[in-house]
C-alpha positions, 0 to 999 in steps of 0.5 A: 685173613691178614685183616682179620688178625690185625683187627684181633690184635687191635681189639685187645687194645680196646678191651685192655685200656690200662694195659694199652696205656701202660704199653703205649707209654712204654713204647712212647718212652722207649722211642722218645728216649732213643731220639734223645739218645740220638740227639745226645750223640749228635751233641757228642759228635759236635763236641768231637768236631770242636775238639778235632777242629781245635786240634787241627788248629793247634797241630797247624801252629806246631807245623808252623814252628817245624816248618820255620825250624827246618827252613832255619836249619837248612839255611845254616847248613847251606851257608856252612863252608860258604861263610866264615862262621868264626867271624860271621855266625852272630850276623847270620844268627841275627838275620835268621832270628829276624826272618823266623821270629818263632825261633829263639836261638840257633847253634852249630854243633860240630861232631856233637860239640856245641861250637857256635850259638846265637844269641851268645848272651845268656847262652854261653853255658852251652858252648863246648857241651858234647851232647853225644856223650851226655850220660847224665840225661837222654839228650844224647839218645835223641841226638843220636836218634836224629842221626839215625833218622837222617832228618830234622828231629826235635828233642825235648822239652827239657831243661836248657843248659842256659836255663829255661825249658825248650825244644831242640831241633837237630838237622844232621849233616853228612860228609861222605856218608859219615855224620859231621855236624848238627844245624840246631834251632832252639824254641823255648817253651814259653815261645811254643806255648804263646804260639799255641795261644794256650795258657794253662793257668787261665780258664780254658774250654779245652785241656791240652797236654804236651808229652812224650815218652822218655827214650832213656826211662820209657816213661811218658813225661808231661810238660804242662800241668796235669789235670783230671776229672774231665769228661769231654771228648779227648783226641791224641795226636802224635807229632813224629818230628819230635816223637811228641804226644799232643792230647787235647780234651774238652774239659766239660761235656754239655751234651747231657745238659742240652738234651736234659730238657728234652728227656724231661719233655719226651718222658712227659710226652710219653705219659701223654701218649700212654694216656691217649693210646686209645686214640692212637690205637684208632689211628693205626695209620699214624706209623705209616704217615710218620714213615711217609713223612720221614721218607718225604724228608729223606727225598727233600734231603736227597733233592737238596743234596742234588741241587746243592751239587748243581749249584756249587762249582765244587766237584763232590766225590764219595769213596766207599773203601769197603765196596771199592766204589767211587761216585763223582758228582756231574760237576766233574764234567763242568770243570774238566770236560770229560763224560760223566761215565769217564769220571766213575772210573778206578782211582788209578785211572783218575790219578793218571790225569794229575800233573806228572810233576805233582803226581808222585808227591800227591800219591805219597801224601795220600798214602801217608794219610791213609796209613796215619790217623788223621781225618781231614785231607787236603792237597793242591795239584794240577789236573788235566782237562779234556782240552789239554790244559791243566787246572789248579785244583784243591782236593779236600775231604774227611775220612771215616775210619772203623775202630781198628783205624781202617778207612771205611768211607771218604767224602770230599770235593775238588775245587778249581782254584785256577783263577786264585792262582792266576790272581796270586801270581799277579799279586806277587808280580804286583808286589815285586813291582811295588817293591821296585817302586818303593826302592826308587822312591826311597832313593829319590827321597834320599837324593832330595834329603841330601839336596835340601841338606846341602841347600840348607848348609849353603844357605845358613852358613853363607856369610852373605845375606840370602833370602827366599820369597814367594813370586806371587806374594812377594813374602819372605819365606826364609832368611839366613843369619847374615841377612838378619845381621846386616839389615837389623830385622829378626827372622820373625820380622823378615817372615812378616814382611815382603821384599817391598818393605826393604826398598824405597817408595820411589823404587817400588814400581821398578821392583814389580816390574822386575819381579814380573820379568823374573817370572818368565825367566829361569836359571841364575840371573844377575839383577844389578845394583839396588838401593835397600833400606835397613831397619834403622833407616839407613840406605845401602847399595846392594848387588842382587843375584837370584835363581828359581828353586823348588822350595817345600814343593813350590817354585820360589826365588832364592836371592843372594845380596852383596852390599856394595855401599862401601865399594861405591863410596871408594869408587867416588873418592877415587874418581875425585882423586883422579880429577885433582891428579889430572890438574896437578899433571896439567900444572906440571906439564904447562905452568911449571914448564914456563918459568923453568924454561925461562930460568934455563934460558937465562942460565945458558945466556949467562954462561955464554956471556961469561965465556965471551967476556970473562973479565966483565964485572958483576954489576954488568951482570946485575940485570941478568941475575934479577931475571934469573931470581924472578923466574926462580921465585915464580917456579917456587910459587907454582911448586907450592901451589902443586903441594897444597893441591896434593895435600887437599887429596883425601886418601882412603 
């Protein structure tokens, strides 16, 4: 009976080809444009995802500023009372700004009055400002709001007292339950926008607006140029730390432009369908085939999903809030070891496996996420495995909400990052060891530089000739000014010579033997006295001392040369003088004593003769007197000879 009725229906299309064609066109047009509408919605969703992704990036950058601001304000709070702000605030401020380059200034606001600020230059106008009693602007309202919240709260952007626009983060500090002071960080608006990498004056794909409700007037204030006429997807985010409203909109939607060729093509295709309806009427099974095709594609999609679930190491999950049902993929068994049925438990039982130290934080963040408007979830925590070990995991997901913002479905995956955490810890340890090695290397370099500096000063300032030569090539590597002055060669000439060039030909063999012996000897060595040749050909005697040193990464010999030519000349002269003096002494001790002894004997004889014969005449003593005169002359000649020899001695 059903087959007969169906045949009658098709018999109508056979008899009315125009009506059949028109009806076929309408049906094809409606169906094809429904597909076009779906494609259009897909493009809109893609644009929405792009806006959401860009919004997440912007919010992440804003959170970077907020985290740095909180850290800086907390450090300032911690140091108050431990450091004398009157003396050290500028130093502390400089260190904080170096550590947190996104922050432009820090303040210490005590009892509502700005007491300290860094940098002071350009910010002098803000000192002494009482923000809690500022009745001209809404600054006092937001400052009091920070006190009420009891946490870091950002005011602005507004016109700063020290000129320019900026946002001001105030961390309230309490003593015995009462407000005491603000630890304040300031980020200029241009710094903030530079971080966001957004310049409203440049061509951008997105329109970004940063605004907030003025707590004094209740009117929304916009901090970036207002622009209208855009038709792309728009998302509005609220940033609670400053009661800011961040709206991001795609300036131009290309969704319709992208589906326009398809719309035209499908319209043309619908015309073809209308013209070919007679053929389609003969093929009633086409719809069944199309359904079968879609079913096959669906089965393939399901199969691909199952295969992907098996191939990936991530554990995929789905939470249906409407049916209060949770699905977890079999990968949970591979990752954590429990049975598959165990993982399809209630969420409350699942949470009990989270590490106690991470549980409260994870549950709190998840509850805030569900109550908020965010779509993307990410959280790290430790999860208890069946063997009793804890695995580091990261849980990521996307939440679908209904029009009222309530969660409907939640899709996500858990990834085991234990190995990454282990590598991170190893990397941190390696970095610490590397820092220690760097410090040790820096100290060694400093000691080496100091050693080289002392060597250079001793070398250059020495009044005695010094040089450095290579033990292999015997080339001069360096000479001091004393060597240049004493030998007559310029420094450039020295550096083109070897130590053989200042020695006589007859001394070369002995020099090479000494150098060969020096290679085997370490430490300071006194080599002896040698003959050197100056540039002008003059020979000099030098006393050589040497030592091995490390010079530019190579073991070389440092030589100290003392010119002893004059000293040796003096020593020779003294030896000649000593010989002559020994000769004079011999004359005095031998030749002088003979006439002197005779003279003394004759005088004693004369004395005795006169004592015995006092009346004796002078004629009788004439012979004796002749002997005395003769001895006296002989003594005079000897003394004259001694005087001449003495005068011939050359004293230096």
